[in-house]
N, C-alpha and C positions, 0 to 999 in steps of 0.2 A: 508414605503416600502412593496411589499408584501413579504412573506416567497419564497424562492427557492425550486424547486425541478429537481432531475437529474434521466435521463433515462439509466439506467444500463443494459438494456437489452441484449446489446451484449454481456455481459461477457459470461465465458464459465459457465456452470452449471452442476453438477452431483448429483446423487440420490445415496447415499451408505444405503443399505438396508440388512437385516439378522441377523440373532440372535446373531452373534459375532461382527455387525458393531463397537457397540461403543468401545469394546476393541481393536479392530481391529486400528481405528482410534485414538485412544490413544495411541499408539505405533508410528504413524505416525508423530503426527502432535505437535507443541511445547508447545499448549495450553492444558489446562485440558478440554477434550470433554463434562464432565458433567458440564459445566458451560453453554453450548448452551442448550436452552429449544425451546418450542412452540412459546415465545414470544420474546425470547433474543438472537442476533448475537453476535457469539466471532470471534474475529480475530485470525489466527495462521498461522505459516509457515510449509511447507515441506521441510525437508532438505536430503541431503546425507551424506553418515557415515562420513565425515569430516567437518560437521556444514555447510557446504555451501548450498545457497538456491537452490531447486528445485521449489518451487512455494510458491505464498503468497495468502492465501485465507480467505475468512470470511464463517462462518457455522453456522446452525441454526437446530434444530431438527423439524421434520414433521411427528409428529405423532410415527411409529415405526420406521421409515427412520432420516436420516439425508441429508438435502442439503447442498452443498457446491458450491462458487462460485469465479471464478479468474478472471483475465484478459484476454480477447480474444486470444493473444498469444500464451496462454498454453492450447489450445484445441487440439493441437495434441500429447502433451507430459505428460499430467497433467495424465490420464488416464492410459495409458501404466504403470508411474511410480507407481501408486499406486496398481495396479492389480498385480506388479511383486512381492508385498511382500504378495500376499493371498496365503496361502499353505494349511493349510486344515481346514481354516476358512469357516464360514457360512457367505460369505460377497458376495455380488452382487453389481455391481457399473454401473451405466446406464448415458451416455450422455442426458441430457435431455436440452441442450441449446436452441434447437429449439420450445420448448413445451410452456416453461416457460418465462414471462416476470418479469422485476425487476424496479420499480420507489424508489428513495430514496428522502426524504423529509426534508430538511437541518431543524434541531433544532424543529421539530414538534413531538407532540404526535401521535400515529397512529388512524387518523380519525375513526369515527365510520361507517365504510362502512359495506354493507352486510358481511357475513362469508364466501362467496365464495372469496372474496379479503385477502389472509392471509395476516394481516400487523403485522410485529416485530419491535421491537427497535434494532438500531444498531448505532455504531459509526465508522463512516467512515472519516469525516473530524474535528476530536477532538471536536467532539461536539455530544451529544446524540440526534438522528435522530429516523424517522420511514420508513421501507418501506413495500412497497407492492407487494407481489407477484402473480401473475395472470396468469391464461391461456394464451397464446401469441396470441389467436385468438381476444382477447379483449384489443389486445393492445393498439391502434388506438382510442377506445373508451374510455378507462381510461387516455389515455395522454390527450384527450380533456377536461375529466372531470377535470383533475388536473389543466390544463391550464384556467379555468374559476376561480380557487381560488387561485393560487400559481405563481409566475414566473419561466419559464423555462429556467434553467441554461444550455446553450448549451455545448459541448464540450471544446470550448476556454473558455467559464465561468468556467468550472468545473476547468479545469487544471491551470488556476489562482488561485483558490480558495485553490487548493491540493499545489501549492508553496507555498504559504503565510501561509498555515499551517504547512508545513513541512513535508507533507506525502509522503514516498515514495513510487514509482509505478513500477510495472514489467517493463522491457525492458528501464528502466531511470536508477533509484537508485538502482532497485532489479535485479538483475541477477545472472547467476549459480556461479559467482566469489566472491560473498559477504555473508560474514555470516549477521544474523539478528541483532544482536548486534551494529553492525558498523553502521547499517543503521537506528539507535534509537529505534528498534521495542519491545526491552525488556521489556516495560512495559504495552506494549498493546497487546504484542501476545506470550510473554513468561511465563508460569508456572514453576518456579524452585522446588514447592512443589512436581508435579505429578510424576507417574512413567515414567519408562522409554521410550525413542523413538529414532529413529533414529538421531544421530547426538548430542545427549545429551552432553555427554563427553566433547565435544568441548566447548560448550555453558557453561557448569557448569565451566570448566577451565576458561574460560575467565571472569566470575562473579569473582572468587576467586581472580584471579591477577588484577581486576578492571582495565585491561589496554588492548587498542585495538591500531593497527596499523594505524588505519584511523577511522574517524567518520564523520557521514554526518551532514553539517553545514549549515547555512544560509551565503550568500554574498550578499552584497548592492554595486553596481555602485556609485564610489564615485561622479564623477562627471559627470553622466547621461549618459553615453557610455551606448550603449545594450550590454549584455552578451549574451552566445549561449552554448548550450551543445556542449560538444567536448573540449572546450577553456581548457589549462594547466592551472594550478595555479604555482606559482614561488615565493620566497623570492624577496622582492623589488631588484632590481641591481644584483639580482643571477640566471640569465636565465636557467643554467645548473643543478641547484638543483630543482628539479620537488617538488612541495609541495601538489600537487594534481588536481582535475579536475572536470569540471562544467557537470552535469548529466543533470538540466533543468534549462529553465530561461522563464522571462515574464517581463511585464512591470505591475507592482502593480496599479490597478487603486485607492484601498485604499490608499498605500503608497506614490502614486506619484512618485517612484522609479522604476528603474532598477533590478531587483534582481533574484536570483539564488539558486537552491540547490546544491551541490557539495560535493565530499569526500576530506578531508581535512588531512594529514600524521599527526602523533604524533609528538608534538613539536610545531605545526603552529596552531592547532585546537584549539583557546581559542578566546574569545571575544575580539574584538578589535584588532585583528592582522590584520595588512595589506600586501597584497600580490599583485602581477600582473598577470592579466590575458589575455594569449595570443591564436589566433588561433591553432588550432594541426598543421593545413597543412603549415603555414607561421610564425613559431617561432621567427623568429628574422628579419622577414621583414615588421610587423604590429608593430602600437605603442601599447603598453600594456596599459590596462584598468585596473587602480585602484580598488581594492576592500577592502571591511572590512567585516572581519569573525562576525557574530552575532549569539546569540542561537535561536534555533526554539522552537515555532513556530515564525513567524515576526511578526503575529497580533494575540494575543491571543483570544479564544473564549470566 
């Protein structure tokens, strides 16, 4: 079976430059900007003062500048959110979404392509992969080249892989009401040893307490009934006591099961727990779908 690649060109892309760019970003992001190099991408979050998410991003160095990319839904909000905190800093932020394209090769080392194709290592789906950054004008040409060597993973394919690997996504698991620790991002996107950043106090308190009110879990339909985003979770036979909600769902081809990601409240978020899932708009008129809570990822890399 051919290795796969994903087209990430629709993602928002910002270029951050200026003498203070690194220091500025380190005060905005949950991860240590110094880990980002010209060949290694890092993952990070942008938070508000209450520790809740404004954005989930990937960051790479590009010479004297930094390039960051985020979900397309954040195009209108991410740039002004960052610019709001530029006070007397030598920092410039430019939206280069339409100028650059990104392709991600799953589990691959960067191919030996011409230097004009910027290749970097990145971990997007729980395994180290390679990314190609190119001028958007060459998008179709590079797509054709990649298609001759690798299998193209379209949006539906990428979504199933994401869910199987338990990767949260903006607009689904990640919203402005979620703290990154709740979504399982602490090991990949948070550096607890770095300097101060907006929202750090809340994140540090959660680390010290070791507790969260809810956490992102995997859910498996016990009898094969489909699951759907928006379904509410309840303890078996106790429909009035909500235990969580489903954020993303799909049929896993690898597992041949109906699976979902969802936030499960404390007290129910343990592997092996059984819950009932019901449609939010018909809580007491539809038969419950019995689900089992499992640890993530569903399929280890």
